[in-house]
C-alpha positions as CSV (number, residue, x, y, z in Angstrom):
1,M,5.8,-17.2,-50.2
2,V,8.5,-17.1,-47.6
3,S,8.8,-20.4,-45.7
4,P,9.0,-20.4,-41.9
5,A,12.6,-21.5,-42.2
6,N,13.5,-18.3,-44.0
7,R,11.4,-16.1,-41.8
8,P,13.4,-13.4,-39.8
9,Q,14.0,-14.8,-36.3
10,S,14.3,-11.5,-34.4
11,A,10.5,-11.2,-34.0
12,N,10.2,-14.2,-31.7
13,A,13.8,-14.4,-30.3
14,L,13.9,-14.5,-26.5
15,S,16.7,-12.3,-25.3
16,L,18.4,-13.0,-21.9
17,P,16.9,-9.8,-20.4
18,Y,13.5,-10.7,-21.7
19,R,13.7,-14.2,-20.1
20,F,15.0,-12.8,-16.8
21,F,12.2,-10.2,-16.4
22,R,9.5,-12.6,-17.7
23,A,10.6,-15.1,-15.0
24,F,10.5,-12.2,-12.4
25,F,7.0,-11.2,-13.6
26,R,5.9,-14.8,-13.3
27,F,7.1,-14.8,-9.7
28,L,5.4,-11.6,-8.9
29,T,2.1,-12.6,-10.4
30,S,2.2,-16.0,-8.7
31,I,2.4,-14.1,-5.4
32,W,-0.1,-11.4,-6.3
33,F,-2.8,-13.7,-7.7
34,R,-3.9,-17.0,-6.1
35,E,-5.2,-18.3,-9.4
36,V,-4.5,-17.3,-13.0
37,N,-6.2,-19.1,-15.9
38,V,-5.2,-18.8,-19.6
39,V,-8.1,-19.9,-21.8
40,D,-7.8,-21.0,-25.5
41,D,-4.1,-20.5,-26.0
42,E,-3.6,-23.6,-28.1
43,F,-3.4,-21.6,-31.4
44,I,-0.7,-19.1,-30.5
45,A,2.2,-21.3,-31.8
46,D,1.2,-20.7,-35.4
47,E,3.7,-19.1,-37.8
48,A,1.6,-16.0,-38.5
49,G,1.9,-12.9,-36.4
50,V,-0.7,-12.1,-33.8
51,L,-1.9,-8.6,-32.6
52,F,-3.5,-9.1,-29.2
53,I,-5.9,-6.3,-28.2
54,S,-7.4,-5.9,-24.8
55,W,-9.0,-3.3,-22.5
56,H,-6.9,-1.7,-19.8
57,P,-8.4,-1.8,-16.4
58,N,-5.3,-2.3,-14.2
59,G,-2.3,-0.2,-15.2
60,L,1.0,-2.0,-15.4
61,I,-0.4,-5.2,-14.0
62,D,-2.2,-5.9,-17.4
63,P,1.1,-6.0,-19.5
64,M,2.9,-7.7,-16.7
65,L,0.3,-10.5,-16.5
66,M,0.3,-11.0,-20.2
67,T,4.1,-11.1,-20.5
68,A,4.2,-13.6,-17.7
69,K,1.6,-16.0,-18.9
70,L,1.9,-16.0,-22.8
71,P,4.6,-18.5,-23.8
72,Q,6.0,-16.6,-26.8
73,R,7.8,-13.3,-26.8
74,V,5.2,-10.4,-26.8
75,T,6.0,-6.8,-27.7
76,T,3.6,-4.8,-25.6
77,L,2.7,-1.2,-26.4
78,V,1.5,0.9,-23.5
79,S,0.8,4.6,-22.8
80,H,1.7,5.1,-19.2
81,R,3.1,8.2,-17.4
82,L,5.0,6.0,-15.0
83,F,7.4,5.2,-17.8
84,K,8.9,8.6,-17.1
85,L,10.7,7.0,-14.2
86,P,13.9,5.2,-15.4
87,L,13.7,2.5,-12.6
88,V,10.3,1.6,-14.1
89,S,11.1,2.1,-17.8
90,L,14.3,-0.1,-17.9
91,P,13.0,-3.4,-16.5
92,F,9.7,-3.2,-18.4
93,Q,11.3,-2.3,-21.7
94,A,13.7,-5.2,-21.2
95,A,10.6,-7.4,-20.9
96,G,9.3,-6.2,-24.3
97,V,7.1,-3.4,-23.0
98,V,7.4,-0.3,-25.2
99,P,6.0,3.2,-24.1
100,L,3.8,4.8,-26.8
101,T,4.2,8.2,-25.2
102,A,7.3,10.3,-25.5
103,A,8.4,10.1,-21.9
104,V,11.3,12.5,-21.8
105,T,14.2,10.7,-20.1
106,P,17.9,10.6,-20.5
107,F,17.2,7.6,-22.9
108,N,14.7,9.3,-25.1
109,R,14.7,12.9,-26.5
110,R,12.3,12.5,-29.4
111,T,9.0,14.4,-29.9
112,S,5.7,12.7,-29.2
113,S,4.6,12.4,-32.8
114,E,7.9,11.0,-33.9
115,T,7.9,8.4,-31.0
116,F,4.3,7.3,-31.7
117,S,4.7,6.8,-35.4
118,E,8.1,5.1,-35.0
119,V,6.9,2.7,-32.3
120,L,3.9,1.7,-34.5
121,S,6.2,1.2,-37.5
122,A,8.6,-1.0,-35.6
123,A,5.6,-3.0,-34.1
124,A,4.2,-3.5,-37.6
125,T,7.5,-4.9,-38.8
126,T,7.5,-7.3,-35.8
127,L,3.9,-8.4,-36.5
128,A,4.5,-8.9,-40.2
129,N,7.5,-11.1,-39.5
130,G,5.5,-13.5,-37.4
131,G,5.9,-11.8,-34.0
132,S,3.3,-11.2,-31.3
133,V,2.3,-7.7,-30.3
134,L,0.0,-6.6,-27.4
135,M,-1.8,-3.3,-27.6
136,F,-4.5,-1.6,-25.4
137,P,-6.6,0.4,-28.0
138,E,-8.1,2.6,-25.2
139,E,-4.5,3.8,-24.8
140,K,-5.0,4.6,-21.2
141,T,-5.8,2.7,-18.0
142,H,-9.1,3.3,-16.2
143,A,-11.3,1.9,-13.4
144,E,-14.6,2.0,-15.3
145,A,-17.0,-1.0,-15.7
146,S,-17.0,-0.7,-19.5
147,V,-14.5,-0.3,-22.3
148,Q,-13.7,3.4,-22.9
149,S,-13.2,5.3,-26.1
150,I,-11.2,3.2,-28.6
151,R,-8.4,5.0,-30.4
152,S,-7.3,4.2,-34.0
153,G,-3.7,3.2,-33.3
154,A,-4.4,-0.6,-33.2
155,A,-6.2,-0.5,-36.5
156,R,-3.5,1.6,-38.1
157,L,-0.8,-0.7,-36.9
158,F,-2.7,-3.7,-38.2
159,L,-3.2,-2.2,-41.6
160,E,0.5,-1.5,-42.0
161,A,1.5,-5.0,-40.8
162,L,-0.9,-6.6,-43.3
163,R,0.6,-4.6,-46.1
164,R,4.2,-5.5,-45.1
165,A,3.4,-9.2,-44.7
166,R,1.9,-9.2,-48.2
167,E,4.9,-7.4,-49.7
168,Q,7.2,-10.0,-48.3
169,G,5.0,-13.0,-49.1
170,L,4.4,-13.8,-45.5
171,P,1.2,-15.1,-43.9
172,P,-1.1,-12.2,-42.9
173,P,-1.1,-11.5,-39.2
174,R,-4.2,-12.2,-37.1
175,L,-6.2,-9.9,-34.8
176,V,-7.1,-11.5,-31.5
177,P,-9.3,-9.8,-28.8
178,V,-8.3,-10.7,-25.2
179,G,-10.6,-10.8,-22.2
180,L,-8.8,-9.7,-19.0
181,H,-10.8,-10.5,-15.9
182,Y,-10.0,-9.8,-12.3
183,S,-12.0,-10.9,-9.3
184,D,-10.7,-7.7,-7.6
185,S,-7.7,-6.1,-9.3
186,H,-6.8,-4.0,-6.3
187,R,-6.7,-6.7,-3.6
188,F,-4.0,-9.1,-2.8
189,R,-4.4,-12.8,-3.6
190,E,-7.4,-12.4,-5.9
191,R,-8.0,-14.4,-9.1
192,A,-7.4,-13.5,-12.8
193,A,-8.2,-15.0,-16.2
194,I,-6.8,-14.3,-19.7
195,V,-9.3,-15.4,-22.3
196,L,-8.0,-15.4,-25.9
197,E,-11.0,-15.0,-28.2
198,R,-11.3,-16.2,-31.8
199,N,-9.6,-14.3,-34.7
200,M,-11.4,-11.2,-35.8
201,V,-12.5,-11.2,-39.4
202,Y,-11.6,-7.9,-41.2
203,P,-12.4,-6.5,-44.6
204,E,-9.8,-6.6,-47.5
205,P,-7.3,-3.7,-47.0
206,P,-7.7,-0.8,-49.5
207,P,-5.1,-0.2,-52.2
208,V,-2.0,1.6,-51.1
209,G,-2.1,5.4,-51.7
210,D,-5.8,5.9,-51.2
211,D,-5.8,8.0,-48.0
212,A,-9.6,8.3,-47.9
213,S,-10.1,4.6,-48.2
214,D,-7.4,4.0,-45.6
215,K,-9.2,6.3,-43.1
216,A,-12.6,4.6,-43.7
217,W,-11.1,1.1,-43.3
218,V,-9.3,2.1,-40.0
219,N,-12.5,3.7,-38.7
220,D,-14.6,0.6,-39.4
221,L,-12.0,-1.7,-37.8
222,T,-11.7,0.6,-34.8
223,A,-15.5,0.5,-34.3
224,A,-15.5,-3.3,-34.6
225,I,-12.6,-3.6,-32.1
226,G,-14.6,-1.6,-29.6
227,V,-17.6,-4.0,-29.8
228,E,-15.3,-7.0,-29.6
229,L,-13.6,-5.7,-26.4
230,Q,-17.0,-5.0,-24.8
231,R,-18.0,-8.6,-25.5
232,A,-14.7,-10.2,-24.5
233,N,-14.5,-8.4,-21.2
234,L,-18.2,-8.7,-20.3
235,A,-18.4,-4.9,-20.1
236,K,-21.5,-3.3,-18.6
237,S,-22.5,0.4,-18.2
238,T,-22.0,0.4,-14.4
239,W,-20.2,-1.7,-11.7
240,R,-23.6,-2.3,-10.2
241,E,-24.8,-4.2,-13.3
242,R,-21.5,-6.1,-13.6
243,T,-21.6,-7.1,-9.9
244,L,-25.2,-8.2,-10.3
245,I,-24.3,-10.5,-13.2
246,W,-21.4,-12.1,-11.3
247,K,-23.5,-12.8,-8.2
248,A,-26.3,-14.2,-10.3
249,R,-23.8,-16.4,-12.1
250,S,-22.8,-17.9,-8.8
251,M,-26.4,-18.9,-8.1
252,V,-26.9,-20.4,-11.6
253,Q,-23.8,-22.5,-11.5
254,A,-24.6,-23.9,-8.1
255,E,-28.2,-24.7,-9.2
256,K,-26.9,-26.5,-12.3
257,Q,-24.6,-28.6,-10.2
258,R,-27.5,-29.5,-7.9
259,Q,-29.7,-30.4,-10.8
260,S,-27.0,-32.7,-12.4
261,G,-26.5,-34.4,-9.0
262,E,-22.9,-33.1,-8.6
263,Q,-21.4,-32.2,-5.3
264,L,-21.2,-28.4,-4.9
265,R,-17.6,-27.3,-5.7
266,P,-15.9,-23.9,-6.3
267,L,-15.3,-23.3,-10.0
268,S,-12.1,-22.2,-11.6
269,Y,-12.0,-18.5,-12.4
270,A,-12.1,-19.4,-16.2
271,E,-15.3,-21.4,-15.6
272,S,-16.8,-18.5,-13.7
273,V,-15.9,-16.1,-16.6
274,L,-17.7,-18.3,-19.1
275,G,-20.7,-18.5,-16.7
276,A,-20.8,-14.7,-16.4
277,R,-20.6,-14.4,-20.2
278,R,-23.6,-16.7,-20.6
279,L,-25.6,-14.9,-18.1
280,R,-24.8,-11.5,-19.6
281,A,-25.8,-12.6,-23.1
282,G,-29.1,-14.1,-21.9
283,W,-29.9,-11.1,-19.7
284,E,-29.3,-8.6,-22.5
285,Y,-31.4,-10.8,-24.9
286,F,-34.4,-10.7,-22.5
287,A,-33.9,-7.0,-21.8
288,V,-34.7,-6.4,-25.5
289,H,-37.3,-9.2,-26.2
290,D,-39.1,-9.3,-22.8
291,P,-38.1,-6.2,-20.8
292,T,-40.9,-6.6,-18.3
293,A,-39.8,-10.1,-17.2
294,A,-36.1,-8.9,-17.2
295,D,-36.8,-5.9,-15.0
296,E,-38.8,-8.1,-12.6
297,L,-36.0,-10.6,-12.3
298,V,-33.4,-7.9,-11.8
299,H,-35.5,-6.4,-9.0
300,D,-35.9,-9.7,-7.3
301,C,-32.2,-10.5,-7.6
302,E,-31.1,-7.1,-6.3
303,A,-33.5,-7.4,-3.3
304,H,-32.0,-10.8,-2.4
305,F,-28.4,-9.6,-2.8
306,D,-29.1,-6.6,-0.7
307,A,-30.4,-8.9,2.1
308,L,-27.2,-11.0,1.8
309,E,-25.0,-7.9,1.9
310,R,-26.7,-6.7,5.1
311,R,-25.7,-10.0,6.7
312,N,-22.2,-9.9,5.2
313,L,-22.9,-13.0,3.2
314,R,-22.3,-14.2,-0.4
315,P,-24.6,-16.3,-2.6
316,Y,-22.0,-19.1,-2.2
317,D,-22.4,-19.1,1.6
318,V,-26.1,-19.9,1.1
319,D,-25.5,-22.6,-1.5
320,S,-22.7,-24.3,0.4
321,K,-24.4,-24.5,3.7
322,P,-24.8,-28.2,4.7
323,E,-28.3,-29.5,5.6
324,K,-27.0,-30.4,9.0
325,L,-24.1,-28.9,10.9
326,T,-22.2,-31.8,12.4
327,F,-19.4,-32.0,15.0
328,S,-17.2,-34.0,12.6
329,G,-17.5,-31.4,9.9
330,F,-16.5,-28.7,12.4
331,S,-13.6,-30.8,13.6
332,R,-12.2,-31.2,10.1
333,L,-12.2,-27.4,9.7
334,V,-10.4,-26.9,13.0
335,A,-7.8,-29.6,12.1
336,S,-7.1,-27.9,8.8
337,W,-6.7,-24.6,10.5
338,L,-4.3,-26.0,13.1
339,W,-2.3,-27.8,10.5
340,S,-1.8,-24.4,8.7
341,V,-0.9,-22.6,11.9
342,V,1.7,-25.2,13.0
343,W,3.5,-25.2,9.6
344,M,3.5,-21.4,9.4
345,F,6.0,-21.2,12.3
346,G,8.9,-23.0,10.7
347,L,12.1,-21.9,9.0
348,V,10.2,-21.1,5.8
349,T,8.0,-18.6,7.5
350,W,10.8,-16.9,9.4
351,G,12.8,-16.6,6.2
352,A,9.8,-15.2,4.4
353,I,9.2,-12.6,7.3
354,L,12.8,-11.5,7.4
355,G,13.1,-11.3,3.6
356,N,9.8,-9.7,2.9
357,Y,8.2,-8.0,5.9
358,V,9.9,-4.6,5.5
359,P,9.2,-4.1,1.8
360,Y,5.6,-5.4,2.4
361,K,5.1,-2.8,5.1
362,F,6.6,-0.2,2.8
363,Q,3.9,-1.1,0.2
364,S,1.2,-0.7,2.8
365,L,2.5,2.7,3.8
366,L,2.8,3.7,0.1
367,E,-0.8,2.6,-0.5
368,K,-2.0,4.8,2.4
369,I,-0.2,7.8,1.0
370,T,-1.6,7.3,-2.5
371,R,-5.1,6.8,-1.1
372,R,-4.9,10.0,0.9
373,A,-3.6,11.7,-2.2
374,K,-6.7,10.4,-4.1
375,V,-4.7,8.6,-6.7
376,D,-7.0,6.9,-9.3
377,D,-7.9,3.3,-8.4
378,S,-6.7,2.1,-11.8
379,L,-3.2,3.1,-10.8
380,Q,-3.2,1.5,-7.3
381,G,-2.3,-1.9,-8.7
382,S,0.5,-0.4,-10.8
383,I,2.0,1.4,-7.8
384,K,2.1,-1.9,-5.8
385,V,3.7,-3.7,-8.7
386,L,6.3,-1.0,-9.2
387,S,7.2,-1.0,-5.5
388,S,7.6,-4.8,-5.8
389,V,9.8,-4.5,-8.8
390,V,12.1,-2.0,-7.1
391,V,11.8,-2.4,-3.3
392,F,11.9,-6.1,-2.9
393,P,15.1,-6.8,-4.9
394,L,16.9,-3.9,-3.2
395,W,15.9,-5.3,0.2
396,W,17.0,-8.8,-0.8
397,L,20.3,-7.4,-2.0
398,G,21.0,-5.5,1.2
399,L,19.9,-8.4,3.4
400,T,22.0,-10.9,1.4
401,T,25.1,-8.7,1.7
402,A,24.6,-8.4,5.4
403,F,24.1,-12.2,5.9
404,V,27.1,-13.1,3.8
405,W,29.3,-10.6,5.8
406,L,28.0,-11.9,9.1
407,L,28.6,-15.6,8.2
408,L,31.8,-15.4,6.2
409,D,33.8,-12.3,7.2
410,P,36.5,-13.4,9.8
411,N,36.0,-10.1,11.7
412,S,32.2,-10.4,12.2
413,P,31.0,-11.5,15.6
414,V,28.7,-14.2,14.2
415,S,31.5,-15.7,12.1
416,I,33.9,-15.7,15.1
417,A,31.2,-17.5,17.3
418,M,30.5,-20.1,14.6
419,A,34.2,-20.7,14.0
420,S,34.5,-22.1,17.6
421,H,31.9,-24.7,17.0
422,N,32.8,-28.2,15.7
423,V,30.1,-28.3,13.0
424,L,29.1,-24.6,12.4
425,Q,32.7,-23.7,11.6
426,Y,32.3,-25.3,8.1
427,V,29.6,-22.7,7.4
428,T,32.2,-20.0,7.7
429,M,34.3,-21.7,5.0
430,L,31.6,-21.5,2.3
431,P,32.5,-19.6,-0.9
432,A,31.1,-16.1,-0.8
433,A,29.7,-16.2,-4.3
434,G,27.8,-19.4,-3.6
435,A,26.4,-18.0,-0.3
436,F,25.4,-14.8,-2.1
437,V,23.4,-16.8,-4.7
438,F,21.8,-19.0,-2.1
439,F,20.5,-16.1,0.0
440,M,19.3,-14.1,-3.1
441,L,17.2,-17.1,-4.0
442,F,16.2,-18.0,-0.4
443,W,14.2,-14.9,0.3
444,P,11.8,-15.0,-2.7
445,L,11.5,-18.8,-2.6
446,T,10.6,-18.8,1.1
447,A,8.1,-16.1,0.4
448,R,6.4,-18.2,-2.2
449,A,6.3,-21.3,0.0
450,H,5.0,-19.3,2.9
451,M,2.3,-17.8,0.7
452,K,0.9,-21.3,0.0
453,L,0.7,-22.0,3.7
454,Y,-0.8,-18.6,4.3
455,V,-3.5,-19.2,1.6
456,R,-4.4,-22.4,3.4
457,F,-4.6,-20.6,6.7
458,V,-6.8,-17.8,5.3
459,R,-9.2,-20.4,3.6
460,S,-9.5,-22.3,6.8
461,T,-10.1,-19.1,8.8
462,R,-12.8,-18.1,6.3
463,R,-14.5,-21.5,6.6
464,L,-14.5,-21.3,10.3
465,R,-16.1,-17.9,10.1
466,Q,-18.6,-19.3,7.6
467,W,-19.4,-22.1,9.9
468,R,-20.1,-19.6,12.7
469,S,-22.4,-17.6,10.5
470,W,-24.3,-20.8,9.6
471,Q,-25.0,-21.3,13.3
472,D,-26.5,-17.8,13.5
473,V,-30.2,-18.2,13.5
474,D,-30.7,-14.5,13.0
475,H,-29.7,-14.9,9.4
476,Q,-32.9,-16.8,8.6
477,W,-31.2,-19.4,6.6
478,E,-34.3,-21.3,5.5
479,H,-35.8,-18.1,4.1
480,L,-32.5,-17.1,2.3
481,S,-32.0,-20.6,0.9
482,A,-35.6,-20.9,-0.4
483,T,-35.5,-17.4,-2.0
484,Q,-32.1,-18.1,-3.6
485,G,-33.3,-21.5,-4.8
486,R,-36.3,-20.0,-6.5
487,L,-34.3,-17.3,-8.2
488,A,-31.7,-19.8,-9.4
489,E,-34.4,-22.1,-10.8
490,R,-35.9,-19.1,-12.7
491,L,-32.5,-18.2,-14.2
492,V,-31.6,-21.7,-15.1
493,A,-35.0,-22.2,-16.8
494,L,-34.6,-19.1,-18.8
495,G,-31.1,-20.1,-19.9
496,A,-32.2,-23.6,-20.9
497,G,-34.5,-22.0,-23.5
498,L,-31.7,-20.1,-25.2
499,V,-28.6,-20.9,-27.2
500,L,-25.9,-19.2,-25.2
501,P,-22.0,-19.0,-25.3
502,G,-20.4,-22.3,-24.4
503,D,-23.3,-24.4,-25.8
504,P,-22.4,-27.0,-28.5
505,D,-24.6,-25.2,-31.1
506,W,-23.5,-21.7,-30.2
507,E,-22.0,-19.7,-33.0
508,D,-19.9,-16.6,-32.2
509,P,-21.2,-13.3,-33.5
510,P,-19.5,-11.7,-36.4
511,P,-17.0,-8.9,-35.7
512,G,-18.7,-5.7,-34.5
513,K,-21.7,-7.6,-32.9
514,D,-22.2,-8.5,-29.3
515,D,-23.2,-11.9,-28.0
516,A,-26.8,-10.9,-27.4
517,A,-27.2,-10.2,-31.2
518,V,-26.9,-14.0,-32.0
519,V,-28.6,-15.4,-28.9
520,R,-31.7,-17.3,-30.1
521,P,-34.5,-19.2,-28.4
522,R,-34.6,-22.9,-28.6
523,S,-37.5,-24.8,-30.1
524,T,-39.7,-27.0,-27.9
525,A,-38.0,-30.1,-29.3
526,E,-34.5,-28.7,-28.5
527,V,-35.5,-27.9,-25.0
528,A,-36.9,-31.4,-24.5
529,E,-33.7,-33.0,-25.8
530,R,-31.7,-31.1,-23.2
């Protein structure tokens, strides 16, 4: 057995380009998403290699988010036609993203089959040596509500890595499904969660040289991967079913808070994902064991959600409505809104506007053009990310150059005017390199600071609108609240009689089985204890 001290270090080494672009990706994702949760990542520092597998709902945002949030170096394999553009290919490849397709560029003249096999072979070596690899087994991005056809590339890669690790006496790599969840992947400042599932259990690899056994092993593992990804990503047949689960999840979690005597509070996105997983598992269990009751509950929930949608309301708007609308409560909302507005007109905001307004408007124009061209929704997020990677740094570079010239060049009118002032003349004596670095950091940092103020402003504005809707008697709040309360009580009561994901006595299903397969009813004694 090879000790960790003797393990090749290249698999996990963080090169300078990788560090730089990972930091840049972290900056972009911190602006793009208002909340990102990483769940169950405590095991990833182990010495064995890890093959992360996930579905692919959001183009290049998926590998960017994983690269930004996982602490170790990740080699990411993607199949994306946007890699044909050198301006896209170079920064992403520096950050460990490797194209699976043979994008013919000045940097790559190989054939498709040679590229695919060589990439898989190199990734298998990385995995066997203790590195981390991320792969999307669907091998294409999409905007569907469920996991699409799973290709065999991930299983083939894993088989080769297992054999190489065994030959070198290294610990066998692990296969870890990943749940990627977005509250709305195409909208700005939404929420995301990365849920790292438990290691998949796989059969013993067949002997080397038996092609038929290899093919059967790869096919079986590929099928199991498909089921695992459906489970990990709460996949449903349609977006209507998926939306129904998420809205019902909101009612259930609010009702459970009320029953436990807690004050109603918004949950983190990771908590919401677990709640949706529990509801999905219970719903599918009843769809099989009591389809009549399940259909009746679905009908009642859909009717209620339709009534809310006609009023432009969410289940949370109903649950969070106070019993009495007081002047002091309204005053606190107004004060919070005013505080945000006042602080948004300082130096930070003007720096953010100057440094980011033009590229932001360029993004908006680009989105309109792609919408008119009917570009697939799954690529919209990628287009926004790519414009950020290219347009924002170019704009900052040009703006910084202009400011440094205006302040420091003796022939510029601004420098001449400042040189005549007793205090401002010292600004014109600053070193050019230092001023250049300062402004290159100033634009993105002010954008991030401004975004926090902007988020507070948006939340305050939404709460004021929510308060106004609470005062609208045409919404029939008593009827909506009573209906939603009854539905939530029914859902909670059904869930209390089942062992669901997240319960202390829950046992994850074996690989290749969905959550509903191991949901079981509780005994009368168990329900009484709860």
